[in-house]
C-alpha positions in Angstrom: 185.9 68.0 125.8 188.4 67.0 128.5 188.4 65.9 132.1 189.1 69.1 133.9 187.2 71.6 131.6 184.8 72.6 134.4 187.7 73.5 136.8 189.6 75.3 134.1 186.6 77.5 133.5 186.0 78.2 137.2 189.7 79.0 137.7 189.6 81.4 134.7 186.4 82.9 136.0 188.1 83.7 139.4 191.1 85.1 137.7 188.9 87.3 135.5 187.1 88.7 138.5 190.4 89.6 140.2 191.9 91.2 137.0 188.9 93.2 135.9 187.5 93.8 139.4 190.8 95.5 140.1 190.3 97.8 137.1 186.6 98.5 137.4 184.2 96.4 139.6 181.3 97.3 137.3 182.8 95.1 134.5 181.4 92.0 136.2 183.3 89.4 134.0 181.8 86.1 132.8 184.0 83.3 131.4 183.0 80.2 129.4 184.6 77.8 127.0 183.7 76.9 123.4 185.1 73.8 121.7 184.8 72.7 118.1 185.5 69.1 117.2 188.5 68.9 115.0 187.0 66.1 112.8 184.2 68.1 111.3 183.7 70.8 108.7 182.7 74.4 109.5 179.1 73.8 108.3 178.5 70.7 110.4 181.1 70.7 113.2 180.2 69.6 116.7 180.2 72.5 119.1 180.7 72.0 122.9 180.1 74.7 125.5 181.2 74.8 129.2 179.0 75.3 131.1 176.5 73.3 129.0 173.5 75.3 130.3 174.9 78.6 129.2 171.9 80.9 128.3 173.6 82.1 125.1 174.6 78.6 124.0 171.5 78.0 122.0 172.3 80.5 119.3 175.9 79.3 118.8 175.2 76.2 116.7 172.9 78.2 114.4 174.9 81.4 114.0 178.6 80.5 114.3 179.0 78.5 111.1 177.4 81.1 108.9 179.2 84.0 110.5 182.6 82.2 110.3 182.0 81.2 106.7 181.1 84.8 105.8 184.3 86.0 107.3 186.3 83.4 105.4 184.7 84.4 102.1 185.2 88.1 102.7 188.7 87.7 103.9 190.3 85.4 101.4 189.8 83.6 98.1 189.1 80.3 99.8 186.4 78.0 98.4 183.0 78.3 100.1 183.3 74.9 101.8 186.6 74.2 103.5 187.5 72.0 106.5 188.0 74.8 109.0 190.5 72.8 111.1 192.9 72.8 108.1 192.6 76.5 107.3 194.8 78.9 109.2 192.4 81.7 108.1 189.5 79.9 109.8 191.5 79.7 113.0 192.2 83.4 112.9 188.6 84.2 112.1 187.1 82.0 114.9 187.7 84.5 117.8 186.2 87.3 115.9 183.2 85.1 114.9 182.6 84.0 118.5 182.8 87.6 119.7 180.3 88.7 117.1 177.8 85.9 117.8 177.9 86.2 121.6 177.8 90.0 121.6 174.7 89.8 119.5 173.1 87.2 121.8 174.0 89.3 124.9 172.8 92.6 123.5 169.8 92.7 125.9 172.0 92.0 128.9 174.4 94.8 127.9 177.4 92.5 127.4 180.4 92.6 125.2 182.3 89.4 124.4 185.9 88.7 123.5 187.5 85.4 122.5 190.9 83.9 122.8 192.7 82.3 119.9 191.8 78.5 119.7 194.0 76.0 121.4 193.9 72.3 120.7 192.8 70.2 123.7 192.3 66.6 122.8 189.9 66.4 119.9 188.7 70.0 120.2 189.9 73.5 119.3 189.0 75.4 122.5 188.4 79.1 122.9 188.1 81.0 126.1 185.3 83.6 125.9 185.2 86.6 128.2 182.1 88.7 128.7 182.2 92.2 130.2 179.4 94.8 130.9 179.2 97.0 127.8 178.4 100.3 129.5 181.2 99.9 132.0 183.7 98.9 129.3 182.7 101.8 127.1 182.7 104.4 129.9 186.5 104.4 129.7 188.3 106.4 127.0 189.7 104.5 124.1 191.6 105.5 121.0 189.7 105.7 117.8 192.6 103.9 116.0 195.3 101.7 117.5 198.9 102.9 117.0 201.2 100.3 115.6 198.3 97.7 115.7 198.4 97.9 119.5 195.6 98.1 122.1 193.3 101.1 122.1 192.9 101.3 125.9 194.2 99.7 129.1 191.0 97.6 129.2 191.7 96.4 125.7 195.3 95.5 126.7 194.0 93.7 129.8 191.6 91.6 127.7 194.4 90.7 125.4 196.7 89.7 128.3 194.0 87.7 130.1 192.9 85.8 127.0 196.5 85.1 125.9 197.3 83.7 129.4 194.2 81.5 129.3 195.1 80.3 125.8 198.6 79.5 126.9 197.3 77.5 129.9 195.1 75.4 127.5 198.3 74.1 125.8 199.6 72.8 129.1 199.3 69.2 130.4 195.8 68.6 131.9 194.6 72.2 131.8 192.4 72.8 134.8 194.1 70.3 137.1 196.2 73.3 138.3 193.7 75.9 139.4 196.2 78.8 138.9 195.3 79.4 135.2 197.3 82.5 134.6 200.3 81.5 136.6 200.8 85.0 137.9 199.2 87.5 140.2 196.3 89.6 138.9 198.3 92.8 139.5 201.1 91.5 137.3 198.5 90.8 134.5 197.5 94.5 134.8 201.1 95.6 134.8 201.7 93.5 131.7 198.6 95.3 130.1 200.2 98.6 131.0 203.5 97.6 129.3 201.5 96.5 126.2 199.5 99.7 126.1 202.7 101.8 126.3 204.7 99.9 123.8 202.5 100.7 120.8 202.8 104.6 121.1 206.6 104.1 121.6 206.8 102.0 118.4 204.8 104.5 116.4 207.1 107.3 117.7 210.2 105.4 116.6 211.1 103.6 119.8 212.0 100.4 118.1 213.1 97.4 120.2 213.2 99.6 123.3 209.4 100.2 123.1 208.7 97.0 125.2 210.4 98.5 128.2 208.9 102.0 127.9 206.4 101.4 130.7 209.2 100.4 133.1 211.4 103.2 131.9 208.8 105.8 132.9 208.3 104.1 136.3 212.0 104.4 136.9 212.1 108.1 135.9 209.1 108.9 138.1 210.8 107.2 141.1 213.7 109.7 141.1 214.0 113.0 142.9 216.1 115.9 141.9 217.7 117.8 144.7 215.0 116.4 147.0 212.1 117.5 144.9 209.6 115.1 143.2 209.5 115.0 139.4 206.7 117.2 137.9 206.5 117.9 134.2 205.4 116.6 130.9 206.8 114.8 127.9 205.5 114.5 124.4 205.8 111.2 122.7 205.7 111.6 118.9 207.7 110.9 115.8 210.2 113.6 114.9 209.0 116.5 112.7 205.4 115.7 113.5 203.2 118.6 112.2 201.6 119.2 115.6 204.9 119.4 117.5 207.0 122.6 117.3 210.5 122.2 118.7 211.8 125.2 120.6 215.1 123.8 121.6 217.0 120.8 120.0 219.6 119.1 122.2 223.0 118.7 120.5 223.5 115.4 122.3 220.5 113.1 122.5 219.6 111.9 126.0 218.8 108.2 126.1 215.6 107.5 128.1 217.5 104.7 129.9 219.7 107.5 131.4 217.1 107.8 134.1 218.8 110.5 136.1 219.5 112.7 133.1 215.9 112.3 132.0 214.6 113.2 135.5 216.9 116.2 135.5 215.4 117.5 132.3 211.9 117.4 133.8 212.8 120.4 135.8 212.7 122.6 132.7 209.4 121.1 131.4 205.8 122.0 132.4 202.3 121.7 131.0 203.0 124.1 128.1 206.6 123.4 127.3 207.3 119.7 126.9 210.3 117.4 126.8 210.2 115.8 123.3 210.8 112.1 122.9 210.8 109.7 120.0 210.5 106.6 122.4 214.3 106.1 122.5 215.7 109.6 123.3 214.8 113.0 124.6 215.8 115.2 121.8 214.6 118.7 122.9 211.9 121.0 124.2 208.8 122.1 122.3 205.2 123.0 122.3 202.2 121.1 121.1 199.4 122.5 118.9 197.0 119.6 119.1 196.0 119.4 122.8 192.3 119.3 122.2 189.9 116.9 120.6 191.8 117.2 117.4 194.9 115.6 118.8 196.6 113.3 116.3 196.2 109.6 117.1 200.0 109.1 117.2 200.8 112.0 119.6 200.7 111.2 123.3 201.4 113.2 126.5 203.1 111.7 129.5 202.5 113.8 132.6 204.6 113.2 135.7 202.3 114.3 138.5 203.9 113.1 141.7 206.6 110.9 143.1 206.2 107.5 141.5 203.1 108.7 139.6 202.6 109.4 135.9 199.8 109.5 133.4 199.4 108.6 129.7 197.2 111.1 128.0 195.8 111.5 124.5 194.3 114.9 123.8 192.2 115.9 126.9 191.8 112.3 128.0 193.7 110.1 130.4 194.3 106.6 129.1 196.2 105.2 132.1 197.7 106.2 135.4 200.7 104.4 136.9 201.4 104.6 140.6 204.4 102.9 142.2 204.8 100.7 139.0 201.2 99.6 138.9 198.9 100.5 136.1 195.4 101.8 136.8 192.4 103.2 134.9 192.0 106.9 135.6 189.4 107.6 138.4 186.3 109.2 137.2 185.4 112.5 138.8 182.8 112.2 141.6 179.4 111.7 140.1 176.3 113.5 141.4 174.1 110.4 141.2 176.5 108.2 143.1 177.1 110.8 145.8 173.4 111.4 146.4 172.7 107.6 146.3 175.4 107.0 149.0 174.0 109.8 151.1 170.6 108.1 151.0 172.0 104.7 151.8 174.0 106.0 154.8 171.8 108.7 156.3 168.3 107.7 155.1 165.7 110.2 153.8 167.3 113.7 153.9 165.3 116.7 152.7 166.0 117.5 149.0 167.4 120.9 150.0 169.8 119.2 152.4 171.0 116.7 149.8 171.6 119.5 147.3 173.4 121.7 149.9 175.8 118.8 150.7 176.4 118.2 147.0 177.3 121.8 146.4 179.6 121.9 149.4 181.3 118.7 148.2 181.8 120.2 144.7 183.5 123.2 146.3 185.7 120.9 148.3 186.6 118.9 145.1 188.0 122.1 143.6 190.6 122.5 146.4 193.9 122.2 144.5 196.0 121.1 147.5 193.5 118.5 148.6 191.3 118.3 151.7 188.9 116.0 153.6 185.2 116.7 154.2 183.6 114.5 156.9 179.8 114.3 157.0 178.6 112.7 160.3 175.5 112.4 162.4 177.8 112.8 165.3 179.5 116.0 164.0 178.6 118.0 167.1 179.8 115.4 169.6 182.9 114.6 167.5 183.8 118.3 167.4 183.7 118.3 171.2 185.7 115.1 171.5 188.4 116.3 169.1 188.5 119.9 170.5 192.2 119.5 171.3 193.1 118.7 167.7 190.8 121.0 165.8 189.4 124.5 165.6 185.9 124.3 166.9 183.3 126.9 165.8 179.7 127.8 166.7 177.7 125.7 164.2 177.1 127.5 161.0 175.1 126.5 157.9 177.9 126.0 155.4 177.7 127.7 152.0 179.9 126.6 149.1 181.8 129.9 149.1 182.9 129.2 152.7 184.6 125.9 151.7 187.8 127.4 150.0 188.4 129.5 153.1 187.8 126.7 155.7 189.9 124.2 153.8 192.9 126.5 153.3 194.4 125.0 156.4 195.4 121.4 157.0 192.9 119.1 158.5 189.3 118.0 157.8 186.1 119.9 157.7 183.5 118.4 160.0 179.8 118.9 159.1 176.5 117.2 159.9 174.0 115.9 157.3 172.1 119.2 157.4 175.2 121.0 156.2 176.1 122.7 159.5 179.9 123.0 160.1 181.1 122.2 163.6 184.9 122.2 163.3 187.6 122.9 160.8 191.3 121.9 160.6 190.4 118.6 162.3 193.2 116.1 162.8 191.4 112.8 162.5 192.2 109.9 164.7 191.4 106.2 164.5 193.0 102.7 164.7 195.2 100.8 162.3 193.0 99.3 159.5 193.5 96.6 156.9 191.3 98.7 154.6 193.9 101.3 154.0 196.4 101.3 151.1 200.2 101.8 151.3 200.0 103.1 147.7 197.7 106.0 148.8 198.7 109.0 150.8 198.3 109.9 154.4 195.1 111.9 153.8 193.2 108.9 152.3 194.5 106.4 155.0 193.6 108.9 157.8 190.0 109.1 156.5 189.8 105.3 156.3 191.0 104.9 159.9 188.7 107.6 161.2 185.5 106.4 159.4 186.1 102.8 160.5 186.4 103.9 164.1 183.5 106.3 163.9 181.2 103.5 162.7 181.1 102.2 166.2 179.4 105.4 167.3 177.9 107.2 164.3 177.3 106.9 160.6 179.8 108.9 158.6 180.9 109.7 155.1 184.3 111.2 154.2 185.0 112.9 150.9 188.8 112.7 150.3 190.2 115.1 147.7 193.8 114.2 147.0 196.3 116.7 145.6 196.6 114.7 142.3 192.9 115.2 141.7 191.7 111.8 142.9 188.4 111.9 144.8 187.3 109.1 147.1 184.3 108.4 149.1 184.9 106.6 152.4 183.4 104.1 153.0 183.4 102.9 149.5 180.0 101.3 149.4 179.6 98.1 147.4 176.9 98.4 144.7 173.4 97.3 145.6 172.0 94.1 144.1 168.5 92.9 143.5 167.2 90.8 146.3 165.3 88.8 143.7 168.6 87.8 142.0 169.9 86.3 145.3 166.6 84.6 146.0 166.5 83.0 142.6 170.0 81.4 143.1 169.0 80.2 146.6 165.8 78.7 145.1 168.0 76.8 142.5 170.0 75.2 145.3 166.8 74.3 147.2 165.4 72.6 144.1 168.6 70.7 143.5 168.7 69.5 147.1 165.3 67.9 146.7 166.2 66.1 143.5 167.6 62.6 143.7 170.2 63.3 141.0 171.0 67.1 141.1 172.5 68.6 137.9 176.2 69.4 138.6 176.4 72.3 136.1 173.5 74.1 137.7 175.0 73.5 141.1 178.4 74.9 140.1 176.8 77.9 138.3 174.9 78.7 141.5 177.9 78.4 143.8 180.0 80.5 141.4 177.4 83.3 141.6 177.2 83.1 145.3 181.0 83.0 145.6 181.2 86.2 143.6 178.5 87.8 145.9 179.7 86.6 149.3 179.5 90.1 150.8 175.7 90.1 150.3 174.9 87.0 152.3 173.3 87.8 155.7 174.0 85.3 158.6 170.8 83.2 158.0 171.5 83.0 154.3 175.1 81.9 155.0 173.8 79.1 157.2 171.3 77.9 154.6 173.8 78.0 151.8 176.4 76.1 153.8 173.8 73.4 154.7 172.6 73.1 151.1 176.2 73.0 149.8 177.1 70.1 152.1 173.9 68.1 151.3 174.1 68.6 147.5 177.9 67.8 147.7 177.1 64.4 149.3 174.5 63.7 146.6 176.9 64.5 143.8 179.7 62.3 145.4 177.2 59.4 145.5 176.4 59.9 141.8 180.0 59.7 140.8 182.8 59.5 143.4 185.5 59.5 140.8 185.0 63.2 139.7 187.3 65.9 141.0 185.1 68.7 142.2 185.6 72.3 143.4 185.8 72.6 147.2 183.9 75.7 148.0 184.8 77.4 151.3 182.0 78.0 153.8 180.2 81.3 153.5 180.8 83.7 156.4 178.7 86.9 157.0 180.4 90.3 156.6 180.0 92.7 159.5 179.3 95.6 157.1 176.5 93.9 155.2 173.0 95.1 155.9 169.6 95.4 154.3 170.6 98.7 152.6 172.6 96.8 150.0 169.4 95.2 148.5 167.2 96.7 145.9 163.6 95.6 146.2 161.8 95.7 142.9 
């Protein structure tokens, strides 16, 4: 299609991994390109795919023309045969047709596909196609209907922003020559998705032209304190005289939302049952809401200010988005039993079923602690209780019961237990060294646990359950998901085969390196050495084949200190 198409796709793939990995690592994005020659008709147009060996590519030539033609016939009065490159309707239908065809082809792999609008590059109309893991995507709450034709979720908005950025990049000169496809940091893409998600409810409530800045307005309000106190309270966003909203007090003078300090002051008289009422432009009163359950109207939204610099967008009982220090996030899922027990097994080996169940019940009790707490499970709990005796309350070991947890966590500090569920100390002030794995956006409780567990790893295996006051629950360390050993071995075998061939296939090589680049963490030292050797040898062969081609320069693979055999699934 054009000279740099391979590099454009690889750059878009890397950008997608950063954007969607930040939102949910389980999404595992895939990116490829589809181009339709602009000199052919729908029924017989030439279709190009990058990479050319894409496993779903075989169905495209058969299915796309008929699906696209059906959409045209159902959506307009156009004749049955029409040069698609001359029809605006065809260009609008093409992304939907691609999404439908590829989602059908990727059904067995559990993938959902989304397509950008077509952009003309040379003699082709090119679409960027994004694939995401279906179960991960659908695990996050989405609106049944989009207000004001906007996105139905933060993920939906992120897909829109990502594909729009890719489509814009295709219109540039020599797309792919500059490996920065989106032209902005991945966190800014997510922030833009947050703005897009917030603008639609604000428009439906009557926010008008100010709706586009509603996300930033809420960030500004959440950043302010009132007489030293952080802002806590709730706001309802709905059109005036909505049947589910009952005003209790109507302000004589409307308060513009851009009057941040005045809006922050009003939060002092709002709570989870009496809300500030807003139409997206002003705060016009106080009121109650009669649709807080599953029957919540699609156009009524709740904005909860939970902490300093932190607020949530809610619909009914569901949280659509959380914003912290101006950055949009997906809401964290509550701690799952399966994940907790799997992490226990990976860290501590084969514990007795009764011990695993006891630890789970203790953890559940800790998660219900409203002001937050830390639970540390460690093989060295007894020795650590002795070492930290000067900054904890040591006790004679006791087999902890769930009903003990609220009492023992009522004071500051962590609870220190062993894998059998025996408690050795409470109120433990954790120590540790400065760590690059902490986060300035998180509180002291979380960062303290990160520092301690990282330092503890030099002596003992440990797991910390961090319960934050805002309800967020973290496991430290946050173990990366396990992968199938066979999947890694299959990619390595591809490289070995290529290395033995006199003319290795470049697409196969780039696909294999792209996979390995995304799974760098899982490469043990011997594998890193082999991949680096194969990479150099195949690179030399490809250069001899065609020294004029600009190719991706893959950095050498370096083993991660945390990587071990426990990250592999043997099937």
